[in-house]
Legacy VTK file of the C-alpha trace (Angstrom):
# vtk DataFile Version 3.0
C-alpha trace
ASCII
DATASET POLYDATA
POINTS 375 float
15.485 -198.866 -64.967
15.639 -195.717 -67.370
17.358 -196.239 -70.770
20.924 -195.550 -70.392
21.324 -194.704 -74.230
19.985 -191.149 -73.936
20.756 -187.918 -71.813
19.415 -187.714 -68.180
19.198 -191.783 -68.316
20.795 -193.852 -65.217
23.718 -195.814 -66.135
23.788 -199.471 -64.579
26.383 -197.921 -61.804
24.354 -195.188 -60.698
25.811 -192.266 -62.551
23.386 -189.803 -64.831
24.375 -190.229 -68.388
25.236 -186.213 -69.357
26.130 -186.890 -72.997
27.826 -189.289 -75.149
31.070 -188.242 -76.546
32.125 -190.413 -79.902
30.207 -193.208 -78.372
31.642 -192.656 -74.771
29.133 -192.251 -72.064
29.817 -189.105 -69.541
28.353 -190.126 -66.400
27.595 -187.953 -63.490
28.197 -189.867 -59.960
25.971 -189.508 -57.099
28.580 -188.203 -55.103
29.228 -185.290 -57.303
26.144 -183.636 -55.747
27.168 -184.136 -52.322
30.660 -182.368 -53.304
28.674 -179.725 -54.988
26.488 -178.806 -52.136
29.722 -178.850 -49.657
31.660 -176.339 -52.069
28.258 -173.999 -52.427
27.933 -173.842 -48.006
31.453 -173.439 -47.782
32.497 -170.910 -50.213
29.267 -168.491 -49.701
30.962 -166.634 -46.775
33.790 -166.080 -48.780
32.116 -164.446 -51.568
30.317 -162.145 -48.682
33.871 -161.374 -47.998
35.003 -160.520 -51.719
31.760 -158.492 -52.234
30.607 -156.665 -49.022
27.644 -155.635 -50.460
26.268 -159.106 -51.950
22.873 -160.479 -50.276
22.552 -163.787 -48.793
20.798 -165.103 -51.697
23.717 -163.415 -54.125
26.646 -165.278 -51.845
24.235 -168.431 -52.240
23.991 -168.238 -56.196
27.623 -167.096 -56.610
28.733 -170.221 -54.443
26.582 -172.529 -56.216
28.114 -171.319 -59.807
31.475 -171.930 -58.479
30.341 -175.335 -57.775
29.397 -175.678 -61.228
32.084 -173.897 -63.037
34.148 -176.383 -60.793
32.379 -179.304 -62.287
32.628 -177.905 -65.724
36.180 -177.297 -65.318
36.625 -180.976 -64.442
34.588 -181.887 -67.051
36.892 -180.204 -69.696
40.231 -181.653 -68.018
38.395 -185.199 -68.355
36.987 -184.753 -71.919
40.672 -183.761 -73.118
42.012 -187.001 -71.559
39.132 -189.151 -73.652
39.741 -186.950 -76.384
43.650 -187.465 -76.931
42.836 -191.143 -75.643
40.572 -192.048 -78.724
43.039 -190.023 -81.087
45.835 -192.211 -80.194
43.581 -195.493 -80.977
42.840 -196.263 -77.063
39.442 -197.329 -75.994
38.005 -195.330 -73.501
35.188 -197.109 -71.383
33.400 -193.956 -70.131
34.111 -190.654 -68.270
32.876 -190.091 -65.054
32.528 -187.054 -62.669
32.427 -187.805 -58.683
33.274 -186.524 -55.422
36.769 -185.608 -55.733
36.990 -184.999 -59.113
36.799 -187.277 -62.341
38.152 -189.987 -64.149
38.571 -191.231 -67.490
38.649 -194.794 -68.089
40.989 -195.708 -70.857
40.147 -199.633 -71.589
43.726 -200.619 -72.744
47.404 -199.830 -71.432
49.105 -197.381 -73.403
51.870 -199.537 -75.447
54.454 -196.358 -75.318
55.676 -194.311 -72.885
54.915 -191.198 -75.312
51.613 -192.121 -75.758
50.876 -192.354 -71.788
52.282 -189.010 -71.613
50.307 -187.253 -74.200
47.217 -188.749 -72.617
48.215 -187.621 -69.047
49.237 -183.994 -70.012
46.104 -183.253 -72.001
44.106 -182.732 -68.870
46.289 -180.311 -67.174
46.782 -178.300 -70.598
43.527 -177.853 -71.013
42.684 -176.421 -67.179
45.954 -174.123 -67.580
44.522 -172.706 -70.814
41.138 -172.071 -69.335
42.870 -170.526 -66.176
44.971 -168.329 -68.117
42.007 -167.185 -70.213
40.154 -166.025 -67.183
42.659 -164.301 -65.778
43.370 -162.434 -69.199
39.558 -161.662 -69.204
39.952 -159.984 -65.391
42.671 -157.621 -66.677
40.107 -156.021 -68.677
37.091 -156.041 -66.841
35.826 -153.843 -64.108
36.351 -155.542 -60.633
34.195 -155.793 -57.719
31.008 -157.044 -59.294
29.044 -160.213 -59.550
30.323 -161.282 -63.182
34.053 -160.088 -62.210
33.909 -162.714 -59.691
32.119 -165.431 -61.542
35.312 -164.936 -64.282
37.513 -165.144 -61.261
35.849 -167.834 -60.146
36.408 -169.750 -63.107
40.167 -168.952 -63.479
40.604 -170.248 -59.413
38.763 -173.553 -60.364
40.675 -174.452 -63.308
44.074 -173.322 -61.699
43.066 -175.616 -58.723
42.273 -178.423 -60.841
45.664 -178.031 -62.963
47.670 -177.851 -60.003
46.252 -180.454 -58.221
46.593 -182.932 -61.019
50.391 -181.859 -61.899
51.378 -183.444 -58.304
53.801 -185.866 -59.322
52.165 -189.007 -57.928
49.681 -191.989 -59.152
46.758 -191.667 -59.720
46.923 -187.916 -60.852
48.217 -186.858 -64.074
51.584 -185.565 -63.016
51.942 -189.295 -61.635
51.208 -190.653 -65.124
53.669 -188.109 -66.718
56.260 -189.177 -64.225
55.511 -192.924 -65.021
55.846 -192.178 -68.628
58.955 -190.070 -68.235
60.656 -193.046 -66.143
59.574 -195.691 -68.767
61.030 -193.899 -71.598
64.191 -193.680 -69.759
64.552 -197.308 -68.556
62.572 -198.879 -71.058
60.519 -200.487 -68.288
56.959 -199.722 -67.616
56.953 -201.232 -64.086
59.876 -199.104 -62.759
57.849 -196.099 -63.892
54.917 -197.215 -61.786
56.695 -197.950 -59.091
58.264 -194.288 -59.033
54.822 -192.907 -59.486
53.433 -194.853 -56.709
56.128 -193.624 -54.134
55.325 -190.500 -55.522
51.554 -190.570 -54.826
52.465 -191.936 -51.187
54.614 -188.387 -50.852
52.045 -186.610 -51.884
49.465 -188.097 -49.634
51.964 -187.775 -46.774
52.512 -183.819 -47.828
48.899 -183.328 -47.437
48.469 -184.929 -44.082
51.197 -182.737 -42.893
49.795 -179.690 -44.349
46.354 -180.650 -42.642
48.265 -181.180 -39.197
50.163 -178.045 -39.625
46.858 -175.738 -39.949
45.329 -177.472 -36.305
49.051 -176.662 -34.931
48.864 -173.160 -35.829
45.309 -172.703 -35.420
44.561 -171.475 -38.824
40.695 -170.396 -39.203
40.251 -173.183 -42.182
41.977 -175.778 -39.983
39.076 -178.168 -39.840
38.040 -177.531 -43.457
41.490 -178.196 -44.286
41.983 -181.262 -41.989
38.876 -182.895 -44.007
39.833 -181.937 -47.667
43.316 -183.463 -47.020
42.168 -186.378 -45.832
39.968 -187.422 -48.048
42.361 -186.588 -50.741
45.153 -188.284 -49.073
42.863 -191.346 -48.959
41.914 -191.210 -52.192
45.506 -190.901 -53.694
47.089 -193.463 -51.469
44.023 -195.685 -52.274
44.550 -194.809 -56.406
48.661 -195.430 -55.788
47.783 -199.363 -54.528
45.080 -199.693 -57.088
47.865 -198.832 -59.710
50.492 -200.809 -58.415
48.350 -203.951 -58.047
47.276 -203.431 -61.820
50.801 -203.047 -63.000
51.901 -206.445 -60.608
48.906 -208.228 -62.564
50.327 -207.272 -66.166
54.077 -207.493 -65.328
55.677 -210.670 -66.992
58.041 -212.258 -64.789
61.868 -212.431 -66.225
62.505 -216.174 -67.304
58.871 -217.478 -67.813
57.820 -219.160 -71.190
54.409 -219.571 -72.070
54.849 -222.831 -72.720
55.768 -223.308 -69.060
52.002 -222.808 -67.528
49.565 -223.449 -70.580
47.983 -226.845 -70.364
48.079 -228.929 -73.398
45.552 -228.863 -75.994
42.687 -231.923 -76.755
40.160 -231.726 -79.382
37.190 -233.269 -78.878
33.640 -233.737 -80.664
31.095 -231.122 -79.075
28.745 -233.975 -78.938
30.779 -236.136 -76.951
29.102 -237.084 -73.546
30.220 -234.860 -70.950
31.275 -237.172 -68.295
33.808 -238.615 -71.112
35.060 -235.385 -71.823
35.696 -234.733 -68.321
37.789 -238.114 -67.968
39.656 -237.301 -71.263
40.611 -233.876 -70.080
43.008 -235.006 -67.446
45.209 -231.752 -66.665
44.502 -230.786 -70.500
42.764 -227.808 -71.944
39.822 -229.135 -74.201
38.195 -227.745 -77.129
35.067 -228.981 -78.176
34.756 -229.049 -82.304
31.288 -229.895 -83.845
30.684 -231.560 -86.955
31.309 -228.819 -89.025
34.584 -228.179 -88.133
34.031 -225.134 -86.197
35.293 -224.672 -82.169
32.223 -224.856 -80.038
34.406 -223.416 -77.271
36.508 -224.658 -74.671
35.317 -226.967 -71.725
34.442 -225.294 -68.316
35.492 -228.000 -65.936
33.456 -226.644 -63.113
30.321 -226.522 -65.392
30.965 -229.800 -67.015
31.264 -231.254 -63.164
27.773 -230.039 -62.562
26.180 -231.010 -65.562
27.725 -234.562 -65.444
26.430 -235.100 -62.143
22.740 -234.265 -63.591
23.093 -235.683 -66.987
26.591 -237.458 -67.741
25.458 -238.380 -71.348
24.958 -234.452 -71.908
26.470 -233.353 -74.868
29.850 -231.823 -73.562
28.974 -228.285 -75.783
26.589 -227.405 -72.979
29.422 -227.020 -70.879
31.531 -225.129 -73.381
32.941 -221.479 -72.551
32.903 -219.501 -76.093
35.945 -218.582 -77.800
35.868 -215.122 -78.127
38.519 -212.783 -80.376
39.755 -211.519 -77.254
40.103 -214.973 -75.385
42.473 -216.462 -78.452
46.206 -215.608 -77.685
49.353 -215.817 -80.183
52.046 -217.663 -78.417
54.584 -215.359 -80.203
52.913 -212.314 -78.381
55.008 -210.524 -75.818
54.653 -211.713 -72.314
53.068 -208.460 -71.107
50.677 -208.136 -73.648
49.578 -211.661 -72.949
49.204 -210.902 -69.336
47.262 -207.295 -69.699
44.731 -209.222 -72.093
44.277 -211.842 -69.327
43.706 -209.321 -66.727
41.357 -207.199 -68.547
39.293 -209.896 -70.364
36.519 -211.953 -68.378
37.161 -215.361 -68.772
38.997 -217.680 -67.149
41.079 -219.755 -69.807
42.521 -218.531 -73.055
43.044 -220.598 -76.251
46.571 -220.214 -77.401
47.417 -220.296 -80.786
50.387 -220.441 -82.986
51.223 -217.987 -86.166
49.146 -220.219 -88.316
46.069 -220.241 -86.188
46.380 -223.896 -84.951
45.502 -224.789 -81.234
48.884 -225.089 -79.253
47.620 -224.895 -75.567
45.191 -223.610 -73.111
46.276 -220.784 -70.751
44.380 -220.547 -67.365
43.883 -217.365 -65.327
44.994 -218.748 -62.084
48.038 -220.404 -63.515
49.129 -217.176 -64.915
48.409 -215.652 -61.529
50.227 -218.101 -59.659
53.075 -217.935 -62.113
53.358 -214.259 -61.224
53.160 -214.071 -57.554
55.721 -217.042 -57.302
58.144 -215.083 -59.002
LINES 1 376
375 0 1 2 3 4 5 6 7 8 9 10 11 12 13 14 15 16 17 18 19 20 21 22 23 24 25 26 27 28 29 30 31 32 33 34 35 36 37 38 39 40 41 42 43 44 45 46 47 48 49 50 51 52 53 54 55 56 57 58 59 60 61 62 63 64 65 66 67 68 69 70 71 72 73 74 75 76 77 78 79 80 81 82 83 84 85 86 87 88 89 90 91 92 93 94 95 96 97 98 99 100 101 102 103 104 105 106 107 108 109 110 111 112 113 114 115 116 117 118 119 120 121 122 123 124 125 126 127 128 129 130 131 132 133 134 135 136 137 138 139 140 141 142 143 144 145 146 147 148 149 150 151 152 153 154 155 156 157 158 159 160 161 162 163 164 165 166 167 168 169 170 171 172 173 174 175 176 177 178 179 180 181 182 183 184 185 186 187 188 189 190 191 192 193 194 195 196 197 198 199 200 201 202 203 204 205 206 207 208 209 210 211 212 213 214 215 216 217 218 219 220 221 222 223 224 225 226 227 228 229 230 231 232 233 234 235 236 237 238 239 240 241 242 243 244 245 246 247 248 249 250 251 252 253 254 255 256 257 258 259 260 261 262 263 264 265 266 267 268 269 270 271 272 273 274 275 276 277 278 279 280 281 282 283 284 285 286 287 288 289 290 291 292 293 294 295 296 297 298 299 300 301 302 303 304 305 306 307 308 309 310 311 312 313 314 315 316 317 318 319 320 321 322 323 324 325 326 327 328 329 330 331 332 333 334 335 336 337 338 339 340 341 342 343 344 345 346 347 348 349 350 351 352 353 354 355 356 357 358 359 360 361 362 363 364 365 366 367 368 369 370 371 372 373 374
């Protein structure tokens, strides 16, 4: 595998690393090439109609240029999301361009609706500016030549990106703006998510209806319209469902207290026999402490059982799950922040401490998930 730290390398997720923006990898997914090829093939006949004297080679060249301009437009759109998120202190995992557009993966949910709205509006704003700039150039350029057509393509590409992303449904930017607005008005992010998910379903339904209207009316582009709309509707529905599931995972049920679902904490020497540590646990969370007073980790009961079967006298520390900063929760934190941290952190148990840093319990992922589902 190539080193993904330099441009042109292949990321572990299969994307081509184009560059890094403030440390954030910008990747080109393999599906983007498929989309670019489809756009090139389907757009070439339109180029021939716009430039009647164009040769087949020029038509293919200009349609390929349109595919590249569309990709560049999506890239500018996503980079604006990335820069605004970073400016607001929101970490970004990566930016990816793929078949249906692009995605900026913000690693933490915005804490305020205004932050959600600013990150969402940044992309369409840049696309609108680029579309208007291209339109201004068209007013002062001689028409019906290759350069004029390229500028027209750039304006159309950015206008298309802006209009599509402003549709009021998740996972589109318009849906995120709708969520931010409802969140700001009601003070409840979950209500905003539900409103924007309904908007996403409505957008998908409208796309399907428009596609079938083309079939009924016998439109020249009916099959292209059907394919694009079906694929886009699937993308919107899947994205809206993912947003809804994510919101459910981070929503803290009303009336649920953290103390109701945490396990009592028990501190044991890290060198204790693993069989004895398992027996002492008895439904409690076990913090293993070394002789110097430093915590070695939380006892992983599954790993401990496996170790005990092979070597019951082995030190319990060998079955410890490390305690990392992201796996330590304050018992005074708001419930939604705790739920979000648990959802985003790859660990099955978390150490809960009081404001003075003293262990007060152990929260297990499954217990929180069960409580959320039960409520």
